[in-house]
C-alpha positions as CSV (number, residue, x, y, z in Angstrom):
1,M,0.2,8.6,18.9
2,K,-2.1,6.0,20.4
3,L,-4.4,4.1,18.1
4,F,-7.1,1.5,18.7
5,L,-6.8,-1.0,15.9
6,L,-10.0,-1.9,14.1
7,Q,-8.4,-4.6,12.0
8,D,-5.3,-6.8,12.2
9,V,-2.2,-5.0,10.9
10,E,0.9,-7.1,10.2
11,K,3.9,-6.2,12.4
12,I,1.8,-3.6,14.3
13,G,-0.9,-5.6,16.2
14,I,-4.2,-7.3,16.1
15,A,-7.7,-5.8,16.0
16,G,-8.8,-4.4,19.4
17,E,-5.3,-3.5,20.7
18,I,-4.2,0.0,21.6
19,V,-0.8,0.5,19.9
20,K,1.6,3.4,19.8
21,V,2.6,4.5,16.2
22,T,4.1,7.5,14.7
23,D,1.8,10.4,13.7
24,G,2.6,10.2,10.0
25,F,1.9,6.5,9.8
26,A,-1.4,6.9,11.6
27,Y,-2.6,9.9,9.6
28,N,-1.4,8.8,6.2
29,F,-1.9,5.0,6.4
30,L,-3.9,3.6,9.2
31,I,-6.7,6.1,9.7
32,P,-7.5,6.7,6.0
33,R,-7.8,2.9,5.4
34,K,-10.1,2.5,8.5
35,L,-7.5,0.3,10.2
36,G,-7.4,2.3,13.4
37,V,-9.0,5.1,15.4
38,E,-7.2,7.7,17.4
39,V,-7.4,7.2,21.1
40,T,-8.3,10.4,22.9
41,P,-8.8,11.0,26.7
42,H,-12.6,11.1,25.9
43,N,-12.8,7.6,24.3
44,E,-9.9,5.9,26.1
45,A,-12.1,4.3,28.8
46,Q,-14.4,2.8,26.1
47,F,-11.5,1.2,24.3
48,K,-9.9,-0.1,27.5
49,N,-13.1,-2.1,28.1
50,R,-12.7,-3.7,24.7
51,I,-9.1,-4.7,25.4
52,K,-10.3,-7.3,27.9
53,V,-12.2,-9.1,25.2
54,V,-9.1,-8.9,22.9
55,E,-6.8,-10.3,25.5
56,H,-9.1,-13.3,25.9
57,R,-9.2,-13.7,22.1
58,K,-5.4,-13.6,21.9
59,E,-5.1,-16.4,24.5
60,V,-7.5,-18.6,22.5
61,I,-5.6,-17.9,19.3
62,E,-2.2,-18.6,20.9
63,S,-3.4,-21.9,22.3
64,K,-4.9,-23.0,19.0
65,T,-1.8,-22.0,17.1
66,S,0.5,-23.8,19.5
67,M,-1.6,-27.0,19.2
68,L,-1.5,-26.7,15.4
69,A,2.3,-26.2,15.6
70,E,2.7,-29.4,17.5
71,K,0.6,-31.3,15.0
72,I,2.6,-29.8,12.1
73,R,6.0,-30.8,13.7
74,S,4.8,-34.5,13.9
75,I,3.6,-34.7,10.3
76,K,5.3,-36.8,7.6
77,L,4.5,-35.5,4.2
78,T,5.4,-37.2,0.9
79,I,5.0,-35.8,-2.6
80,K,5.6,-37.8,-5.8
81,R,7.1,-36.0,-8.8
82,K,8.6,-37.0,-12.1
83,A,12.4,-36.9,-12.0
84,H,15.5,-37.5,-14.1
85,D,17.8,-40.4,-13.5
86,G,20.0,-38.4,-11.1
87,G,17.2,-37.5,-8.8
88,K,16.6,-34.0,-10.2
89,L,13.0,-33.0,-10.6
90,F,11.6,-31.8,-13.9
91,G,10.2,-28.8,-12.0
92,A,10.6,-27.4,-8.5
93,V,8.0,-28.3,-5.8
94,A,6.1,-25.0,-5.3
95,P,4.9,-23.7,-1.9
96,S,1.3,-23.9,-3.2
97,E,1.8,-27.7,-3.8
98,I,3.0,-28.1,-0.3
99,A,0.0,-26.1,1.0
100,E,-2.4,-28.3,-1.0
101,A,-0.8,-31.4,0.4
102,L,-1.1,-30.1,3.9
103,A,-4.7,-29.2,3.2
104,E,-5.4,-32.8,2.2
105,K,-4.0,-33.8,5.7
106,G,-6.4,-31.3,7.4
107,F,-4.0,-28.3,7.9
108,A,-5.3,-25.0,6.7
109,V,-2.2,-23.0,5.7
110,T,-1.6,-20.7,2.8
111,K,1.3,-20.8,0.3
112,S,2.7,-17.6,1.8
113,Q,3.1,-19.3,5.1
114,I,5.3,-22.0,3.6
115,S,9.0,-21.4,3.6
116,T,12.0,-23.4,2.4
117,D,15.7,-22.6,2.5
118,K,16.0,-23.0,-1.2
119,A,13.9,-24.3,-4.1
120,I,13.1,-28.0,-3.8
121,K,14.5,-29.5,-7.1
122,T,15.7,-32.9,-6.0
123,T,14.2,-36.1,-4.5
124,G,14.8,-36.8,-0.9
125,A,14.0,-35.2,2.5
126,H,13.7,-31.4,2.7
127,E,13.0,-29.2,5.8
128,V,9.9,-27.0,5.4
129,V,9.0,-24.2,7.7
130,V,5.4,-23.1,8.3
131,K,5.1,-19.5,9.5
132,L,2.1,-19.6,11.8
133,S,3.1,-16.4,13.7
134,S,6.2,-14.4,14.2
135,K,7.1,-16.6,17.2
136,L,5.7,-20.0,16.1
137,Q,7.4,-21.4,13.1
138,P,7.2,-25.2,13.2
139,T,9.4,-27.3,10.9
140,F,8.5,-30.6,9.3
141,T,10.1,-33.0,6.8
142,L,8.9,-33.1,3.3
143,N,9.9,-36.3,1.4
144,V,10.0,-36.0,-2.4
145,V,10.0,-39.3,-4.1
146,E,10.3,-40.2,-7.8
147,E,7.0,-41.0,-9.5
148,K,7.2,-44.3,-11.3
149,E,5.3,-44.5,-14.6
């Protein structure tokens, strides 16, 4: 079934796109939640005109996202935390703390976009991935240093 998306739906498409989904998914999830409208031969021409606007919007978003990704790759971020003698932290560095530190530097990302291989529980350099989109996932180095009292 063809649907015109009224809102962005993760892993399906962005608002204004015509996507093909299964009938059950459309009737049971997307249409009742007002996330999409069925495309019929009658209204297809109307939706095709809207697609041009969406394509332009996609290009603008992609260029802004790629510029943001380049800036994130070049950032050097340092967080100070209390630690034991062996370099172990008293608590792990949470994604929300990394998001706050990035916000202080001028990067608007949410904690759900922050990803690490494992919990950051030691001092030193750690690789952090920021999921901007399914294709753009820049990595930067987070340096955790011991806070001196």
